C-alpha positions in Angstrom: -8.8 -25.4 15.6 -12.4 -26.3 15.1 -13.1 -24.6 18.6 -11.1 -21.3 17.8 -14.0 -18.9 17.5 -11.6 -15.9 17.1 -10.1 -17.5 14.0 -13.3 -16.8 11.9 -13.3 -13.2 12.8 -11.5 -10.8 10.1 -8.5 -9.2 11.6 -8.0 -5.7 10.4 -5.3 -3.3 11.5 -6.0 0.3 11.7 -3.8 2.6 9.7 -1.8 5.5 11.1 -1.1 8.5 8.8 1.6 10.4 11.0 -0.2 13.4 11.8 1.5 15.1 14.7 -1.4 14.6 16.9 -0.4 12.6 20.0 -3.8 11.4 20.7 -4.3 9.9 17.3 -0.7 8.1 17.6 -1.7 6.7 21.0 -5.2 5.6 20.1 -3.5 3.6 17.0 -0.9 2.1 19.1 -3.5 1.1 21.7 -6.1 -0.3 19.0 -3.1 -2.2 17.3 -1.9 -3.8 20.7 -5.4 -4.8 21.4 -5.7 -6.6 18.0 -2.3 -8.3 18.5 -3.4 -9.6 21.9 -7.0 -10.6 20.9 -5.9 -12.5 17.9 -2.7 -14.0 19.8 -0.7 -12.7 17.1 2.9 -14.0 16.8 5.5 -11.6 18.2 7.9 -12.0 15.5 5.2 -10.7 12.9 3.8 -7.8 14.9 6.6 -5.3 13.7 6.0 -5.8 9.9 2.3 -6.0 10.3 2.2 -2.6 12.2 4.5 -1.0 9.7 2.6 -2.1 6.9 -0.2 0.2 8.0 1.6 3.4 8.0 0.5 6.0 5.3 1.5 9.3 4.3 3.9 11.0 6.8 4.2 7.9 9.2 5.3 5.8 6.2 7.9 8.5 5.3 9.0 9.1 8.7 9.6 5.4 9.3 11.3 4.9 5.8 13.8 7.7 6.8 14.3 6.1 10.3 15.1 2.6 8.8 17.3 4.0 6.2 19.5 5.9 8.9 19.3 2.7 11.4 19.1 -0.3 9.3 20.7 -2.5 12.1 18.1 -1.6 14.7 16.1 -4.5 16.3 12.9 -4.8 14.6 10.2 -5.6 17.1 6.8 -4.3 18.2 8.2 -2.8 21.5 11.0 -1.1 19.8 8.8 0.5 17.0 6.3 1.7 19.8 9.3 3.6 21.4 10.5 5.0 18.1 7.2 6.3 17.1 6.3 7.7 20.4 9.5 9.6 20.4 8.5 11.0 16.8 4.6 11.7 17.4 4.2 12.2 21.1 5.9 15.0 22.7 
């Protein structure tokens, strides 16, 4: 749309490396949530967009979880629960 000022703003998502630092995870989750809300990101794309930003240990942990649970529902809220269980004691 011509009047969509946010459409011209570059949408970058922060990465998460999976260090066992609860503050780092919660900061990442909040930042990604804010990006999704601000840019009216489609719910059906949030999950893949978020997991694409996992690096290092986060990527390994997610791959391991997904391999063991291939049929789990893949949505942003479920991902947040799974990652919080892993990275926030």
